[in-house]
C-alpha positions in Angstrom: 57.1 -30.7 -13.8 56.7 -33.9 -11.7 54.0 -35.7 -13.7 50.7 -35.0 -15.4 48.8 -36.9 -12.7 50.0 -36.9 -9.0 48.5 -38.2 -5.8 49.8 -36.7 -2.5 49.2 -39.3 0.1 49.5 -39.4 3.9 48.6 -42.1 6.3 48.1 -42.3 10.1 48.8 -45.7 11.6 48.8 -47.6 14.9 52.7 -47.8 14.9 55.8 -47.7 12.8 56.1 -51.3 11.5 54.0 -52.0 8.3 54.3 -55.7 8.8 52.4 -55.6 12.1 50.8 -52.2 12.6 47.7 -51.0 10.7 46.4 -47.9 8.9 43.8 -45.8 10.8 43.5 -42.9 8.3 44.1 -42.2 4.6 44.3 -38.8 3.0 44.8 -38.2 -0.7 45.1 -34.9 -2.7 45.0 -35.7 -6.5 46.5 -33.1 -8.8 45.9 -33.3 -12.6 47.5 -31.0 -15.0 48.8 -28.8 -12.2 45.3 -28.3 -10.6 43.7 -30.1 -7.7 41.2 -32.5 -9.0 39.9 -33.6 -5.6 40.7 -34.2 -2.0 39.6 -37.4 -0.2 40.1 -38.9 3.2 38.6 -41.5 5.5 39.2 -43.0 8.9 39.9 -46.7 9.0 39.1 -49.2 11.7 42.4 -51.1 12.3 40.7 -54.0 14.1 42.8 -53.5 17.2 43.2 -50.8 19.9 45.2 -47.7 19.0 48.1 -47.3 21.4 47.5 -44.5 23.9 50.8 -42.8 22.8 49.5 -42.7 19.2 46.1 -41.4 20.3 47.7 -38.6 22.2 50.1 -37.7 19.4 47.7 -37.6 16.4 44.3 -37.1 18.1 42.6 -40.1 16.6 41.0 -42.2 19.3 39.4 -45.7 19.4 36.0 -44.1 19.6 36.6 -42.1 16.4 37.5 -45.2 14.3 34.7 -47.4 15.8 32.2 -47.9 13.0 34.7 -46.7 10.3 35.3 -49.0 7.3 38.1 -51.7 7.5 40.9 -51.3 5.0 39.5 -54.3 3.1 36.3 -52.3 2.6 38.0 -49.3 1.0 41.0 -51.1 -0.7 39.4 -51.0 -4.2 38.7 -47.3 -3.9 42.1 -46.4 -2.6 43.8 -48.4 -5.3 41.7 -46.8 -8.0 42.5 -43.3 -6.7 46.2 -44.0 -6.8 46.6 -46.1 -9.9 48.3 -44.4 -12.9 49.5 -41.4 -10.9 52.8 -40.5 -9.3 52.7 -41.5 -5.6 54.1 -38.6 -3.6 54.5 -38.8 0.2 56.8 -37.4 2.9 59.1 -40.2 4.1 57.4 -42.2 1.3 58.9 -45.5 2.4 56.6 -45.3 5.4 53.3 -44.6 3.6 54.1 -46.8 0.6 55.2 -49.6 2.9 52.0 -49.6 4.8 49.8 -49.5 1.7 51.9 -52.2 0.1 51.4 -54.5 3.1 47.7 -53.7 3.4 47.1 -54.6 -0.2 49.3 -57.6 0.0 47.1 -59.0 2.8 44.2 -58.8 0.3 46.2 -60.4 -2.5 46.6 -57.1 -4.4 49.8 -56.1 -6.2 50.6 -52.4 -5.5 53.6 -51.0 -7.4 53.1 -47.2 -8.2 56.0 -44.9 -9.1 57.0 -43.3 -5.8 58.5 -39.9 -5.0 59.6 -39.0 -1.5 59.5 -35.3 -0.7 62.1 -35.8 2.0 64.6 -36.9 -0.7 63.3 -34.1 -3.0 63.9 -31.5 -0.3 67.4 -32.9 0.4 68.3 -32.7 -3.3 66.9 -29.2 -3.9 67.9 -27.6 -0.5 71.2 -29.4 0.5 72.3 -26.4 2.6 69.7 -27.5 5.2 70.2 -30.4 7.6 66.6 -31.1 8.6 63.9 -32.1 6.1 61.1 -33.5 8.3 57.6 -32.1 7.6 57.7 -29.7 10.6 61.1 -28.4 9.3 59.6 -27.8 5.8 56.6 -26.0 7.2 58.7 -23.7 9.4 61.4 -23.1 6.8 59.1 -22.3 3.8 56.3 -20.7 5.8 53.8 -23.4 4.7 50.3 -23.5 6.2 48.9 -26.6 7.8 45.4 -26.6 9.3 45.5 -30.2 10.6 49.1 -31.4 11.4 49.3 -35.1 12.0 46.0 -35.7 10.3 46.2 -37.4 6.9 44.5 -34.9 4.7 46.1 -31.9 6.4 49.6 -33.3 5.9 48.9 -34.3 2.2 47.8 -30.7 1.5 51.2 -29.4 2.8 53.0 -31.6 0.3 51.1 -30.1 -2.6 51.9 -26.6 -1.3 55.6 -27.6 -1.0 55.7 -28.8 -4.6 54.1 -25.6 -5.8 56.7 -23.6 -3.9 59.5 -25.8 -5.5 58.2 -25.2 -9.0 58.1 -21.4 -8.3 61.6 -21.2 -6.8 63.6 -23.7 -8.8 64.5 -24.0 -12.5 63.1 -26.9 -14.5 66.7 -28.2 -14.9 67.3 -28.2 -11.1 64.0 -30.0 -10.5 64.7 -32.7 -13.2 68.1 -33.3 -11.6 66.6 -33.5 -8.1 63.9 -35.9 -9.3 66.5 -38.2 -10.9 68.4 -38.3 -7.6 65.3 -38.6 -5.4 63.7 -41.4 -7.4 66.8 -43.6 -7.8 65.8 -47.0 -6.4 68.3 -49.0 -4.4 69.5 -52.3 -5.8 68.0 -55.1 -3.6 68.6 -58.8 -3.5 66.2 -60.9 -5.6 64.8 -62.7 -2.6 64.0 -59.5 -0.7 60.7 -57.6 -1.1 61.0 -54.0 -2.1 59.1 -52.9 1.0 61.5 -54.7 3.4 64.0 -51.8 3.3 61.2 -49.2 3.0 59.9 -50.2 6.4 63.2 -49.9 8.3 63.1 -46.6 10.2 65.7 -43.8 9.9 66.4 -44.1 13.6 69.0 -45.7 15.9 68.7 -49.3 16.6 69.7 -52.9 15.6 68.7 -54.7 12.5 68.6 -58.5 11.8 69.0 -60.1 8.4 67.2 -63.4 8.1 67.5 -66.1 5.4 65.3 -69.2 5.2 64.9 -69.8 9.0 64.5 -67.8 12.2 68.2 -67.7 13.1 69.6 -64.5 11.8 72.4 -64.4 9.2 73.7 -61.1 10.4 73.1 -58.6 13.2 74.1 -55.0 12.8 73.5 -51.5 14.2 73.3 -48.0 13.0 72.3 -44.5 14.1 70.3 -44.4 10.9 69.2 -48.1 10.4 67.7 -47.6 7.0 70.8 -46.0 5.6 73.0 -48.7 7.1 70.8 -51.4 5.7 70.9 -49.9 2.3 74.7 -49.8 2.4 74.7 -53.6 2.5 73.0 -53.7 -0.9 75.2 -51.2 -2.7 76.2 -52.3 -6.1 79.9 -51.9 -5.3 80.1 -54.4 -2.4 83.4 -54.0 -0.5 83.9 -57.7 0.2 82.8 -61.2 -0.7 81.1 -61.5 2.6 78.9 -58.5 1.9 77.9 -60.0 -1.4 77.0 -63.3 0.2 74.9 -61.6 2.8 73.0 -59.7 0.1 72.4 -63.0 -1.8 71.0 -64.9 1.2 68.8 -62.3 3.0 65.1 -62.8 2.7 63.7 -60.8 5.6 64.7 -57.8 7.8 63.7 -57.3 11.4 64.8 -54.4 13.6 64.6 -53.1 17.1 64.6 -49.3 17.6 66.6 -47.7 20.4 66.8 -44.1 21.8 70.4 -43.7 20.6 73.7 -45.2 19.7 74.6 -46.5 23.2 71.4 -48.6 23.3 72.2 -49.9 19.8 75.7 -50.9 20.7 74.7 -52.8 23.9 71.8 -54.5 22.1 74.0 -55.5 19.1 76.6 -57.0 21.4 74.0 -59.0 23.4 72.2 -60.3 20.3 75.3 -61.4 18.5 76.3 -63.5 21.5 72.9 -64.9 22.0 72.1 -65.8 18.4 75.6 -66.4 16.9 74.8 -65.1 13.4 77.0 -66.9 10.9 78.2 -63.7 9.2 79.1 -61.7 12.3 82.8 -61.9 13.1 83.0 -59.3 15.9 81.2 -59.4 19.3 80.8 -63.2 19.3 81.3 -65.3 22.4 85.0 -66.0 23.0 85.8 -68.4 25.8 89.5 -68.0 25.1 89.6 -64.3 26.2 92.1 -64.0 29.0 94.1 -61.6 31.2 97.2 -61.6 33.4 97.1 -61.5 37.2 100.2 -60.7 39.2 101.2 -63.2 41.9 101.9 -61.4 45.1 104.8 -62.5 47.4 105.6 -65.6 49.5 106.1 -69.2 48.3 103.3 -68.8 45.9 105.4 -66.3 44.0 108.7 -68.2 44.0 108.9 -69.3 40.4 106.8 -67.0 38.2 105.3 -63.5 38.6 102.2 -64.0 36.5 99.3 -66.3 35.9 96.9 -66.3 32.9 93.3 -66.4 33.9 90.0 -66.5 31.9 88.4 -63.2 31.4 85.1 -64.4 30.0 82.8 -64.6 33.1 85.4 -63.3 35.5 84.2 -61.9 38.8 83.5 -58.2 38.0 84.8 -57.1 41.4 88.2 -58.6 40.6 88.7 -56.7 37.3 91.0 -54.1 39.0 93.6 -56.8 39.6 93.8 -57.9 36.0 95.9 -56.8 33.0 95.1 -57.0 29.3 92.2 -58.2 27.2 93.6 -61.0 25.0 91.6 -63.0 22.5 93.8 -66.1 23.0 96.8 -67.5 25.0 98.9 -67.0 22.0 98.1 -63.3 21.8 98.8 -62.9 25.5 102.1 -64.6 25.1 103.2 -62.5 22.2 102.3 -59.3 24.1 104.3 -60.5 27.1 107.3 -61.2 24.9 107.2 -57.7 23.5 107.0 -56.2 27.0 109.9 -58.4 28.1 112.1 -57.2 25.3 111.2 -53.5 25.9 111.6 -53.5 29.7 114.4 -56.1 30.2 112.1 -58.7 31.8 113.0 -62.3 32.4 111.3 -64.9 30.2 111.4 -67.5 33.0 110.0 -65.2 35.6 107.2 -64.5 33.2 106.5 -68.2 32.6 107.5 -68.0 28.9 110.5 -70.4 29.3 111.2 -73.6 31.3 114.3 -75.5 32.2 117.6 -74.7 33.9 120.0 -71.8 33.4 119.5 -68.2 32.3 116.7 -67.3 29.9 117.2 -66.5 26.2 116.7 -62.8 26.8 119.6 -62.8 29.4 121.8 -64.5 26.8 121.3 -61.7 24.4 121.5 -59.0 27.1 117.8 -58.1 27.2 117.1 -59.6 30.7 118.6 -58.0 33.9 119.2 -61.4 35.4 116.5 -62.8 37.7 117.1 -66.1 36.1 120.9 -65.8 36.8 120.5 -64.6 40.4 121.5 -61.1 39.5 118.2 -59.4 40.3 115.7 -59.9 43.1 112.1 -61.0 42.4 110.8 -57.8 44.1 112.9 -55.6 41.9 112.0 -57.5 38.7 108.3 -57.5 39.6 108.2 -53.8 40.3 109.4 -53.2 36.8 106.9 -55.7 35.4 104.1 -54.0 37.2 105.1 -50.7 35.6 105.2 -52.3 32.2 101.8 -53.8 32.6 100.2 -50.6 33.8 99.0 -49.6 30.3 97.1 -52.9 30.2 95.4 -52.7 33.6 91.6 -53.1 33.5 89.8 -50.4 35.3 88.1 -51.1 38.6 84.4 -50.2 38.8 84.4 -46.5 39.7 81.1 -46.4 41.6 79.9 -47.7 44.9 76.9 -49.5 43.4 74.8 -49.5 40.3 74.4 -46.7 37.8 72.0 -45.9 35.0 72.8 -43.9 31.9 69.9 -41.9 30.4 69.8 -41.7 26.6 67.4 -39.6 24.6 66.7 -39.4 20.8 67.4 -36.2 18.9 63.8 -35.0 19.2 63.6 -35.8 22.9 60.5 -38.0 22.3 62.2 -41.3 23.1 64.1 -42.0 26.3 65.8 -45.1 27.7 67.7 -45.9 30.9 70.6 -48.3 30.6 71.4 -50.1 33.9 74.9 -51.3 34.9 76.8 -52.8 37.8 80.5 -53.7 38.0 80.9 -53.2 34.3 78.0 -55.6 33.6 75.0 -54.5 31.5 71.8 -55.4 33.4 69.2 -54.2 30.9 67.3 -51.1 29.6 64.0 -49.6 30.7 61.9 -46.8 29.2 60.7 -44.9 32.3 62.0 -43.9 35.7 59.3 -46.0 37.3 60.7 -49.1 35.6 64.2 -47.9 36.5 63.3 -47.7 40.2 61.9 -51.3 40.1 65.0 -52.6 38.2 67.3 -50.9 40.6 66.1 -53.1 43.4 66.1 -56.3 41.3 68.8 -58.9 41.7 70.6 -59.8 38.5 73.0 -62.6 37.7 75.4 -60.9 35.2 78.8 -62.0 34.1 81.6 -59.8 32.8 81.6 -59.3 29.1 84.5 -57.7 27.4 82.6 -55.9 24.7 80.2 -54.3 27.3 83.3 -53.2 29.3 84.8 -51.5 26.3 81.5 -49.9 25.2 80.7 -48.6 28.8 84.2 -47.4 29.4 84.1 -45.2 26.3 80.7 -43.9 27.2 81.7 -43.0 30.8 84.7 -41.1 29.4 82.5 -39.3 26.9 79.9 -38.4 29.5 82.1 -37.6 32.4 80.3 -35.1 34.7 77.0 -35.5 32.8 73.6 -35.4 34.6 72.6 -38.3 32.5 74.6 -40.7 34.7 72.5 -41.5 37.7 74.1 -43.3 40.7 71.8 -45.8 42.3 71.9 -46.8 46.0 74.2 -49.8 46.6 72.5 -53.1 46.0 71.1 -54.8 49.1 72.2 -58.4 49.7 69.8 -60.2 52.0 
């Protein structure tokens, strides 16, 4: 049903990025006319050490690939075995992307028709949520004698396709193939493998144009799906169309989860100032109100407007509001004045002699006319401002929030103090070292909002670790 000639392909690699990492094993099962024509596999010397994590996961060591051919030595044979056949792989973007890059380094053009068995499974079995190879093996009782080895995994794909053809009608398979093999519409300046390489994982992606400064920084719990959404045919805005026209390269940074992606996105947008990002940029005009307390200092007005960007974190509990500009702060204050009968002069919104405008229209209780004491007025003001009050840091010192990916294989610790993000580490040993390190961190409103939501969501969670109060020598 799929094609008269099919190659089921699986690769093992030194990492997840086809632009930098290399192939260390190739496995191919070729099926012609519904019968296995041959099976073929080889180890490949990547020309660099295999990371210990990869060695432990797939069982291929540096010693095993020592003396194996380089990819350049087998490129011609691999190309010949695949040419003219339907290229089938699980999470095909990964395997296709790696081969595409390996061939590109050698000046070879590699453009087979590609079918991803993840997409095929989703189209044929939409009632299931998981479509990874382990899930398919368990759900369909498929046998695999060498999991995480190239030829063993390629054999499983052939077994899955045979099961599909036995269970599903030709019409259902044709409809699923049409859906699974639909190619995304990509900008003319972007290579097809650019999106293929982006992992289906949480993280931050960066769109680049002609230079190293990014055009746009975004985040997603599934980066590949989020990136693809930028290139949809029905762009929702002119800005989306402009980004799609200008992008030439995509980089990404994987995180353990959404919190890490949110924090990294906020930091990178401020550091790199991408021209197409409107949110999360540096805003030196951000400000807040502070109540003046008693004495001569408090004779004329009850409030002062202070910068919030870079404010001392320990003073946040004394501030009210998160305003993008003085104008926004003033408009908010006028609304509160009208609602709570506050005096525009006491609030610093009007100057001059005589009663304020609100008193003239009977919306002020008369501080400006000597009818109300400053203490009584300011008590009402404090009540009105309560909904805008910034939250004081609720811990005696630093905290770390642990975040794991869905599979539990990736873990990160995000370190905070006084609402400031200090950084992320990937092990408890690194966390212990970071906990004793001095950081110069300024308050950032976006981090404050992200962390406040996260603390509310994780209230009582064991993933929030309180760290001994910082020592100040």
